[in-house]
C-alpha positions in Angstrom: 29.1 9.9 -23.1 29.4 8.2 -19.6 26.0 7.1 -18.6 23.4 8.9 -16.2 23.3 7.3 -13.1 20.3 7.3 -10.6 20.0 5.6 -7.2 16.3 4.8 -6.3 16.2 4.3 -2.2 13.5 3.3 -0.1 12.0 1.0 2.8 11.7 -2.8 2.0 8.1 -3.7 0.3 7.2 0.2 -0.5 7.9 -0.1 -4.2 11.1 0.8 -5.1 11.4 -2.0 -7.8 7.8 -1.1 -9.0 9.2 2.5 -9.7 12.6 1.0 -11.2 10.8 -0.8 -13.2 8.4 1.3 -14.6 10.7 4.0 -15.3 13.3 2.3 -17.2 10.3 0.6 -19.1 9.0 4.5 -19.6 12.5 5.6 -20.4 13.1 2.8 -22.8 9.8 3.7 -24.8 11.4 7.1 -25.2 14.2 5.9 -26.9 16.8 5.3 -24.9 19.3 2.8 -23.9 18.1 1.8 -20.0 20.5 -0.6 -17.7 18.7 -1.5 -14.4 20.7 -2.5 -11.6 19.3 -4.5 -8.9 21.0 -3.5 -5.1 19.0 -5.8 -3.2 20.4 -9.2 -1.7 16.8 -10.6 -2.5 17.7 -10.2 -6.5 14.3 -9.3 -7.5 14.5 -6.1 -8.8 14.6 -7.2 -12.2 12.3 -9.9 -12.3 8.7 -8.1 -13.4 11.1 -6.1 -16.0 12.3 -10.0 -17.6 8.7 -10.8 -17.6 9.7 -12.9 -14.1 12.7 -14.5 -15.2 15.3 -14.3 -12.4 18.7 -13.1 -13.6 22.0 -15.0 -12.7 23.5 -12.6 -9.9 27.2 -11.4 -10.3 27.6 -12.7 -6.5 26.3 -16.1 -7.6 28.6 -16.1 -11.5 31.6 -14.4 -9.1 31.8 -17.5 -7.0 31.6 -20.0 -9.7 33.8 -18.5 -11.8 36.5 -17.9 -9.1 36.6 -21.6 -8.0 37.4 -22.6 -11.8 39.8 -20.0 -12.1 38.2 -18.0 -14.8 37.9 -14.8 -15.3 34.0 -13.3 -15.1 32.3 -11.4 -18.4 30.0 -9.2 -19.2 27.9 -11.5 -21.2 27.9 -13.6 -17.7 26.0 -11.2 -15.8 24.5 -8.5 -18.2 21.3 -9.5 -20.0 19.0 -8.0 -22.3 15.2 -7.7 -22.9 13.6 -7.2 -26.4 10.1 -6.1 -26.2 7.8 -5.8 -28.7 6.9 -2.1 -29.3 9.8 -0.8 -27.1 12.3 1.1 -29.7 15.0 0.0 -27.6 16.1 -3.1 -25.5 16.7 -2.8 -21.6 19.3 -4.1 -19.8 19.7 -6.1 -17.2 22.3 -7.1 -14.0 21.8 -8.4 -10.4 24.0 -8.0 -8.0 22.9 -10.4 -5.4 24.4 -11.2 -2.2 24.9 -14.2 0.3 22.3 -16.4 1.6 20.3 -15.9 4.5 22.7 -15.9 7.6 25.8 -16.8 5.6 27.2 -13.5 5.1 27.3 -9.5 5.0 25.0 -8.4 2.3 26.5 -4.6 2.6 30.0 -6.5 1.1 28.6 -8.3 -1.3 27.1 -4.9 -2.8 30.6 -3.3 -2.5 32.4 -6.3 -4.4 29.4 -6.7 -6.9 30.6 -3.0 -7.9 33.9 -3.8 -8.0 33.3 -6.5 -10.8 31.5 -4.1 -12.5 33.7 -0.9 -12.5 36.4 -3.6 -13.9 34.3 -4.5 -16.9 33.5 -0.6 -17.6 30.1 0.0 -16.6 30.3 3.1 -16.4 31.7 3.3 -20.2 29.3 1.3 -21.5 26.7 2.5 -24.3 24.1 2.8 -22.3 22.3 6.4 -21.6 20.8 5.7 -17.9 21.6 3.3 -15.1 18.9 3.0 -12.5 20.1 1.5 -9.0 17.5 -0.1 -7.4 18.5 0.0 -3.8 17.6 -1.3 -0.1 16.8 1.8 1.8 15.9 0.5 5.3 19.6 -0.6 6.8 22.4 1.3 7.7 25.3 -0.7 6.0 27.5 1.4 4.5 27.7 -1.4 1.8 24.3 -0.1 0.4 25.4 3.8 1.0 28.2 2.7 -1.7 26.7 5.2 -4.9 26.2 7.7 -2.4 29.8 7.7 -0.7 31.8 7.0 -3.9 29.5 9.5 -5.6 28.6 6.0 -8.3 25.2 7.6 -8.6 24.9 11.5 -10.1 21.2 11.6 -8.6 18.8 9.9 -5.7 15.0 9.5 -6.2 13.6 8.7 -2.8 10.8 6.2 -2.7 8.0 6.2 0.1 4.2 6.3 1.2 2.4 7.8 3.8 3.8 5.7 6.8 5.7 6.5 9.4 8.3 4.0 8.5 8.9 4.1 4.8 9.5 8.2 5.8 11.8 7.4 8.3 14.0 5.4 5.8 13.8 8.1 3.0 14.6 10.6 5.8 17.9 8.6 6.9 18.7 8.2 3.2 18.3 12.0 2.8 20.7 12.6 6.0 22.8 10.1 4.8 23.4 12.0 1.3 23.8 15.2 3.3 26.0 13.6 5.4 28.5 12.7 2.1 28.0 15.8 0.8 29.9 17.5 3.7 33.0 15.3 2.7 33.0 15.5 -0.7 29.9 13.6 -2.7 28.7 14.8 -5.7 25.3 12.8 -5.3 22.2 15.6 -5.5 18.9 14.5 -4.2 16.5 15.1 -6.7 12.9 14.7 -4.6 10.6 12.2 -3.3 8.3 9.5 -5.3 4.9 9.0 -3.0 3.6 5.7 -3.9 0.3 4.2 -3.0 -0.9 7.6 -2.3 -3.8 7.9 -0.2 -4.4 11.2 0.3 -3.2 11.6 3.4 -0.3 13.6 2.1 1.7 12.8 5.4 4.4 12.3 3.1 4.5 15.7 1.5 4.0 17.3 5.3 7.3 15.6 5.6 8.5 16.8 2.8 7.7 20.4 3.5 9.8 20.3 6.9 12.4 18.9 5.2 13.0 20.9 2.2 12.4 18.0 -0.2 10.9 17.5 -4.1 7.5 15.9 -4.2 7.7 14.6 -7.6 5.3 12.3 -8.2 2.7 10.7 -6.5 1.2 7.2 -8.1 -2.4 6.7 -5.9 -2.8 3.1 -5.1 -4.3 0.9 -8.1 -5.5 -2.8 -7.8 -5.3 -3.1 -11.6 -1.6 -1.7 -11.3 -0.6 -4.2 -8.5 -1.8 -7.3 -10.5 0.1 -6.3 -13.2 3.4 -5.8 -11.8 2.6 -9.8 -10.0 1.7 -10.8 -13.4 5.2 -9.3 -14.7 3.9 -6.3 -16.7 4.0 -3.1 -16.8 1.9 -0.7 -15.0 3.0 2.5 -17.1 0.9 0.8 -19.9 -2.3 2.0 -17.3 -2.5 6.3 -18.1 -3.2 6.7 -14.9 0.4 5.6 -14.3 1.9 5.6 -17.8 1.1 9.8 -17.5 3.4 10.9 -14.0 6.2 8.3 -14.9 6.8 10.0 -18.2 6.3 14.0 -17.2 9.4 12.7 -14.7 11.6 10.9 -17.1 11.2 13.9 -19.1 11.9 16.3 -16.2 14.7 13.9 -15.3 16.2 14.1 -19.0 15.3 17.9 -19.6 17.2 18.5 -16.0 14.2 20.4 -15.2 14.4 19.2 -11.6 16.0 21.7 -9.1 18.2 19.6 -6.7 17.5 19.7 -3.0 19.4 21.3 -0.3 17.5 19.4 2.4 19.7 18.2 5.1 16.8 16.1 6.8 15.2 15.9 9.8 17.0 14.8 13.4 14.5 12.6 15.1 12.7 14.9 17.5 11.2 16.9 14.8 10.5 13.9 12.7 8.4 12.2 15.1 6.7 15.6 16.0 5.5 15.3 12.3 3.1 12.1 13.6 1.2 13.7 16.7 2.3 14.7 20.6 5.4 13.2 21.7 6.1 13.2 25.8 8.6 15.1 27.1 9.4 12.3 30.1 12.7 10.6 30.3 12.4 6.7 29.9 12.3 5.2 33.4 15.4 3.2 33.7 14.9 -0.3 35.1 17.0 -1.3 37.9 19.1 -4.5 38.2 17.4 -5.1 41.6 14.2 -5.9 40.0 15.6 -7.3 37.0 17.4 -9.7 39.4 14.6 -10.0 41.6 16.8 -9.1 44.6 15.0 -7.5 47.8 11.6 -9.1 46.4 10.9 -11.8 49.2 11.8 -8.8 51.7 9.2 -6.7 50.4 6.6 -9.3 50.6 7.3 -10.1 53.8 7.3 -6.8 54.8 3.6 -6.5 53.0 2.8 -9.4 54.9 3.1 -7.9 57.9 1.6 -4.8 57.1 -2.3 -5.3 58.1 -3.4 -2.4 56.7 -1.9 -3.1 53.6 -3.4 -6.5 53.9 -7.0 -5.6 54.3 -6.9 -3.1 51.4 -5.9 -5.3 49.1 -8.5 -7.6 50.5 -11.4 -5.0 49.8 -10.0 -4.1 46.2 -10.6 -8.1 45.6 -14.3 -7.6 46.4 -14.7 -4.4 43.2 -16.1 -5.3 40.1 -13.5 -6.7 37.6 -13.3 -3.2 35.7 -13.3 -0.9 38.9 -10.3 -3.8 40.4 -8.2 -3.8 37.7 -8.0 0.4 37.3 -8.0 0.6 41.3 -4.9 -1.9 41.1 -2.7 0.3 38.9 -3.7 2.9 40.6 -2.9 2.3 44.0 -1.0 -1.2 43.9 0.9 -0.5 41.0 1.0 3.2 40.9 0.7 4.4 37.6 -1.0 8.1 36.8 -4.4 7.8 35.4 -2.7 8.9 32.2 -0.8 6.3 32.0 -3.7 3.7 33.1 -5.7 5.5 30.0 -3.1 4.0 27.6 -2.7 0.7 28.5 -6.4 0.1 29.0 -7.3 2.1 25.6 -10.0 4.3 27.4 -9.9 8.0 27.7 -8.4 9.7 30.6 -11.5 10.7 31.7 -13.3 7.3 31.7 -10.4 6.2 33.8 -11.1 9.3 36.2 -15.1 8.3 36.4 -13.8 4.6 37.5 -11.7 5.5 39.9 -14.1 8.0 41.8 -16.8 4.8 41.7 -13.9 2.5 42.9 -13.0 4.9 45.6 -16.6 5.6 46.7 -16.5 1.5 46.6 -13.6 1.6 48.8 -14.5 3.5 51.8 -17.9 1.5 52.1 -15.8 -1.6 52.1 -12.7 -0.7 54.5 -14.0 1.9 56.6 -17.8 0.0 56.4 -19.8 3.9 55.8 
C-alpha cells in the first residue's frame, strides 16, 4: 500500500516543525511507520526528531555524489531513529537547499523530489509521510506537493497574528488554484499553535470556510522540551490534542474543506476598519526635487507667508508641530492623529488652541 502523504504548511517560525515532529512521534506511538520529510532550505525540520542531530541533506549528498560520478542511494539520505518506548522507528529526510544567496531554494525542492521519486519514495513500506514545508514564499518549488498532487492532504499551521494567518490564506488559495487545474490535494484544515485565546485564527477560519482541527495553547514547558530536542507530546495537555488529531486523520474523520481562501480586501477587514482611500501617488518632480528652488523663491517673496511661518515658530512646541502639519504640510486632523499617536479629538483641541494663539500673534488681537 502506498504511504499516506500529508503536507504541513505555515509561516517561518510559527511552529511547523514543532507540529510535524510531535505528529510524527504521535503516529509512531500508534504503531505507524512514519517518515518526516523536511522541505525547508534551513534543513532543521528533523533536528528535534533526531535528538539534536542535523541530518545530511539530499542537496549536499547529491552534489558530492555527482562530483564523483556516483549514484545516490537510499542509505545516503534516509535515516532512522529508534526511540525507547516507541513501537516503531521514525525515519527522516532533509531536502536542504543552497547556501544563502547562492541559488534558488525552490529549485532545490524540485530537484530533491526528483531524486526521491527515482529512489521510489512512494513505494516504500511507510504508512505516513509528513512533509514539513515553508509556506511564506510564492516560489513554485515550495508548492510542489500541491502542483503535482504529491500530498494527498494539507494541514495549515498558524497562530493568531495577521502575518501567519495571511500565509495560511495564501496556501489555501494556492491549493484551490491547483485543484482547478487537476490537483488532488485536499485541505484538511487549520492548526492554531501558541493559541492565546484571542480567537483571531478561528474568525479567519470561519470566514474562509476552513476547519479548525486543533488548538495548542502556548506552553513554556513544551517550548523548553522542544528546544532540548524532546517531544512535547509527553505533556498530557499537548499529547491529548495531538493524539485526537492523529486518530481523526487515520480514521478519515475529517471532512476536507472546499475553501478558496479570502481575497486581500476581505482578509484585512477581519483585523479592523480599513481606509477606502486610494494611495497618494508620488510625482517625478518631488522625487527629483524639480522646481523646489522656484517654489522656495516664491515663498520667500510672499511676506504674508513669511509672517505666518514666523508666528507659527512662536507657538509652544506641541501646538507648533501640529499646526505646521495642518497649515504648512496640508495634513488632515485624522492624518495628524495617526502621525502623532493621538486621538482626533486631542488634535482638534490643540488646533483650536493654536489658532487662538495665532490670532494674537498675527493680528495682535
